[in-house]
N, C-alpha and C positions, 0 to 999 in steps of 0.2 A: 503495500499498499503505499510506501514511502521512495520507491527510487527503481530506475531502470537502467538493469545493466549495459544496455545496447546503446546507452551515450556514448559513452568512453569509443565504440566504430568511427566516430567522426572527431574524434579529439585527436587535434592534434598536435602531437607532443616538440619538445624543442627537448635540446641534451641537455640543458642541465635544472630539468625539472623535478620538482622535489611533492610527492607525494603522500600523504599525512593517512594512512589506513589506522581503522578501528572497530570494535564491535559498536559502540554506541558509550555513550557514559563513561568511557573511559582514560578523559585526558584528552580527548578532540583536541578545544579549547584551548587547553595548557599549552601543546605543542604546535599550535598555530603559533601563538601569541610570541612563545619562547622562541622558533624561527622567523617571524617577523622582526623580531629584537638582534637577532644574527644579521639579516640580512641588510636592514636599516640603521644598525650602527645605535641601539639603544633610541630611537628616537622616538619623541613623546608625541601620545594622539594617533595613534595608526590605525582607520578603519578595517583591523584582520579580517573580519567578516564579510565583507566586499572582498579584500586581494586574494579571500583564500575559501574561493567559494565550493561548497558540497556538490561535487562535478553529477554523479548520478541519482542526487534528489529530482524528482517530479517537478518540482519547483524552482526557480520560474523555468518556463518552456525549453526545451532543446535548445532552441534555434535563437533565443534570447540568450541564454548562458554563454552556449560555445562564442558567440560574437564578443561578449564580454570579456573572456577570457583568451581569446586571440588577439583581443586591442590591448592588452595587458602587456606593458614595457620594462617590468621590473623581473625578476627571477621569480618565475612563477613556483607557488607555492600548496595546492591543492588538496581537498580533501576526499576520501571513501570512507564509506562503511562497507563495502561488499569485500564477500571472501574472496581469495586470489585469484580464484581458478574462473571467476566472473569479470575479472580484468585484462583489457591491451595490456600486455607487460613488458614493458618498454627496457630496453639494456642500458640506454644510456641515461635513466632518470636515474633519481636515487628516493627508493622507499622506507621509512619509518613506519612499523606496527608498534600501537603501546597497548597493552593489556591491561587489565586489572582483573582482581579478584570478582567472581561473579556477584557473591552477596551484596558486594559494596554496585555493582552496577545496578541489580536489582533496586537497591533503593535509591540509589541518583535516577533513575529512569522512572521508578513510581511517584519523585517526587515532580519530575517533569511532567510525565503524564497525565497528573491530576492538576498542573496549573495550563495543560495546554489547551488553545483558546479553540470556539466552534470555527470562526471562520477560518483557520489554520486545516483543521480537519474536514472542513466540506471540499475544503480546495483541494486537498489527497485527494479524497474519494472520486471529486468530479473530473480530476489524471488522470486515475489506476485502470488498469485494464477490467472489464466485467467479472471476470473468471475469478478477482483477490476479494479477499472477505473486507468490509468497509472497515476503515479504524476506528474505534470506537470511542466515549469517553471514557477516563479510568472506570473497574470496580475502587470503590475507596476502601474496601475491607482488603487490610496490607496481606491476610493469611491468605486470602481467597489470589491474590494477585500474586503473592510467591509461590504459590503451588502450580498454578497454570503458567508462569512461566519456567520452570524447570522443570515442569510435566511436560510442556507443551516447547518446548527448547526454544524460549527467549519469546514467547507470544508476551504480547500482542504487534510483535513487532518481526525482528528475524531470527536467526538460528545462531544462538552465543557459540555452542562447541563446533559447529562446521566453520565459523568465521575464524576461530583461534587457531582449529588445526590445519586449515588451508592455510596459514601464513606460518605456524611453527612450522609445517613440512620443508617450506624453503628457508628456512633457518641459514643454512650454508651457502647461499646465492648473496655474491661479493656486494652489490648495492642493495641488500635489504638489511635495515638495523632494527634487533627487536630491539623494545623496551618496557619497562614495566613501571608502574603507576607510584607503586610503594615507594621504589629506590629514587623517583622524583620529587617524592616528599622526604626522603629522606636525606637526601646529598643533590639539594637542586645546583649547586653552585660544579659540582662534579660532571652530573647528567648533563650540562649546558655545555659545557667544554667536550666532551665527547659526543657531542651530536656536532657542533663545530666543525670537528675533526672528520666524523664521517662527509659531512657535506664540504668539506672544502672551504672551507670558512674560516679566516684569520682574525681572532678577536680582537679588537682594540681597546690594551688594557684601560686607556683612559676612559672608555664609556661601558667600562665592566659592572659598574658597580649602578649603574642607570639600568644595565640590563636585567639584573639581578632584582632591581625594584619592582619595574615594570612585567618581571616575571609572575610576582609577588600577587598569594590568592586577595590580598586586600588591595592593591593597585586594579587590580582584574574587576573585583567585584564593585569598587569606585570609577570605572568605565565600563562596564557592561554593554552597554549601548553599542560601544565600537567593535565587542568581542564575539557575542555570541552572533548564533546565525539568526539573521531577517531581525537584527536589534530586538531580538526577544519579541 
């Protein structure tokens, strides 16, 4: 109900593209912010949600989205929630996959879904294929929500285990980096430096403290409209 993998069939890669991949609620926005800070040298007030669109999401329509992405002149860093085998994989691009404990994913998604507005649900349901189950408001009973998510493997969105397994199976591919949410929390400076090395980005040490501050939860919450998808 949320995405169409065939959008990638028409996407034109560039040699330095960065693809951020996650299941959902696993640190996607956080990694987008980190990469924006590395590319733009600790700049203030970056419109990260606009700069790093979710390529496979049904909204906005493919023609609009791909034209906006093609017009970007900065080093592009794009978002996907697809399993690896649903992508058009490009050897010259850099891929970073972030995983998170499923229980934390579930709780975060429950909060996200509970606050989902009807306008977005109607828009998604209007774009999906007829055979796909409609995306409906959340069941606010957290116990029922948890059981369904586990028993139906990621319900009401998409498979949790298939997503992780597909990326884990490719863990030795040289242009893929695997990260874990808990490591980002425990050692953000160290993880940012590892990401920069993987992306061949030289950190300007004079801007290092700015980069760290702009990647903090406090800063991102204060500037949420610029970082969350569709401005929230």
